[in-house]
Structures are given as structure tokens and as C-alpha cells.
N, C-alpha and C positions, 0 to 999 in steps of 0.2 A: 274361578281361576286357581289352578293348583300351584304348588311350590315350584315345579319345574317351569311353568309359564312365567312365574315371577322372576326367577333367575335368568331365564332366556331374555326377558324384556330388559332387565338390568344390564345384562351383557351387551345387548344391542345398543343400548343408550350410551354406554361408556366405551365401546370399541371404536377403533379408528377405521374409517372407511378405506377400502382397498385402493392402492395407488392406480390400479387398472380401471377404476370406475370412471365413467365419462363425466366431465364437468358440465353443469347445466349451461346452456347458451346464455351469453351475457349481452345485453344491449340489443337493439333492434337493427334491422337493415333498412336502408332507404334506397329506393330506385331513382330518386330525384337527384342525388348528389353522388360524386365519386366516392369510392371506398377510402377509408382512412389509410394512410400509409402508401398510397399509390401516387404516381406522377400525374394523374389526370387532374384537370382544373375545372371547376364549375365556371359558369359564365361570369358570375360576380368576381371570382378570384382572378380570372383573366383580365377583366377590366381594371381592377385595382393594380395588378402587376404592370399593365401598360402605363397607367398613370404614374406609378413609381419610377418606371424606366424613363419617362419624360422629365420628371422632377429631379432625377439623379444628378444632372449637371448644374443644378441651381444652388448648390452649397453642400455643406457637410451633412451626412446622414447621422442619425443617432442622437441621443440626448447628451447635451453638454451641461454639467452642473453649473449653476449660476454662482458667481462670487468666489469660485475656487481658483487658486493660483496654480499654474502648472509647475512652478518651482517646488511647492510643497509636495506634490505628488511624486516628483522625481527624487526628492530627498527621502521620502518614505520607501521608495523602491530600492534605493541604494543602501539603506541600512541593512546590516547583516545581523543575523541572530548571534547572540553571544555564544562563545565556544564552551562546551561542557568541560568544567575543570577536571572531572574524573578522567576523561580521555587524555587530557594534557598530562596529568600526573602519572597515569599508567604508562604513557609513552616515555616520560622521563625516567620512571623506575625501570622499565624494560631495558633501557640503555645504561643503567647504573651498575655499579659493582655488585650490589646485592642480588641482582638477577642475572649476573654474568654466567653462572654455572648452568642453570636450566636453559637459558637461551643458547648457550654453546652446545648442549646436548641436542636441542631441537635443530640447530643449524647442521650438526653432523648427521643427524637422521635424515634431514631433507636431502643432503648431498648423497647419502647412501641410497636412498630410495630413488632419486633422480637417476643415478648411475645404473641401478637395476632396471629401470624402465627403458633407458637408452640402449642397454646391452641385450636384455631379454624380452623387452616389449611389455613386461609386467613386473610388478613389485611383489616380493614375498612378505612385506611388512608395511605398516603405515606409521605415521608419526603422531597419532592422536594423543597418546599418553604424554609425550614430550610437549606437545602444544598446550594441552590442558595444564600441565605442571608449570610451564613457562608463564602462561596467562594468569594462573592462580598466584604465582609468586609476585608478578607485577601488581596485581590487585591487592595482595596482602601488604606490599610495600607502600602502595599509594593510599591505603585506607586511613592511616593516622593523619597524613597530611591533608586529605580531603576533609575529614571531620574537624580538623583545626581551622580550616577556612570557613566551614559552615557555622561555626560558633559565633 
């Protein structure tokens, strides 16, 4: 075995197979039962389904946990997740005097761009910078209050 054979063997062992390669067949096929994922039923399945249809009117289907109260389940479903204090604080800061300037610039930009779209069908600018600055200002304002709550 020469050096080139060595390197070609190493290359083949570490290389990723081509995505075009065919995958080996998985599982076997059976001619006795219908194929998986089809609407066909075997004889056994048809009998069981008929029995289930007859028993359908005899009561509730499914498993009902024993000893559980329905009231407890309803209370758990009604509980809401606590609201994130960061979102609340940022909203308050966005409406405060500290963020009035950046928010005012953003609102003016939105009006200007909306007017351009209505008149020309397209806008020559966007309000990305104003939006980022307004959001960053609200986050900067809310940060000390948020960390004070977390302590």
C-alpha cells in the first residue's frame, strides 16, 4: 500500500456522502397487510373498528383520571403567565418625557413615509434608524428600574 492509497482511504473514510446518493431501503414489505399510511384496513382492524362503533354510545371514550377534580383543572387553565416586567417598564418609559424626543422623531418619520407611499406608491426612505433609537432609548430608561426590581 502506497502513500497515495493511504491518503485516498483516509479521504473516503472522512468524506461526507453525496446528497444524491440513494438511501438504502429500510424495513421490509408485507403483502399480507396494507401499507402503512394508507386508508386500507386489514380484517382485524375492520373488526375492531366495528366493535368501537357499537360501543360508542355506551359512555365517554378516552381515559378519565381517577380522583381528580374538574375544578382544579379549570383553575390551572385559567391561570395566566406573569407579565414580563421588562416589557411593562419599556412601555412606560416609551411614553415618558425621557423618550419623548426619539419617539417624536419616529412618529414624524412614519407620517412622512406613509405620505410618500400614498402619493407615489413607494417611499424614498425608511424609519429603521428612528425606530432603533426610540427602542434603545426606552430600553436604556427601563434598565435601572428593572435591575432595581430584580435585586
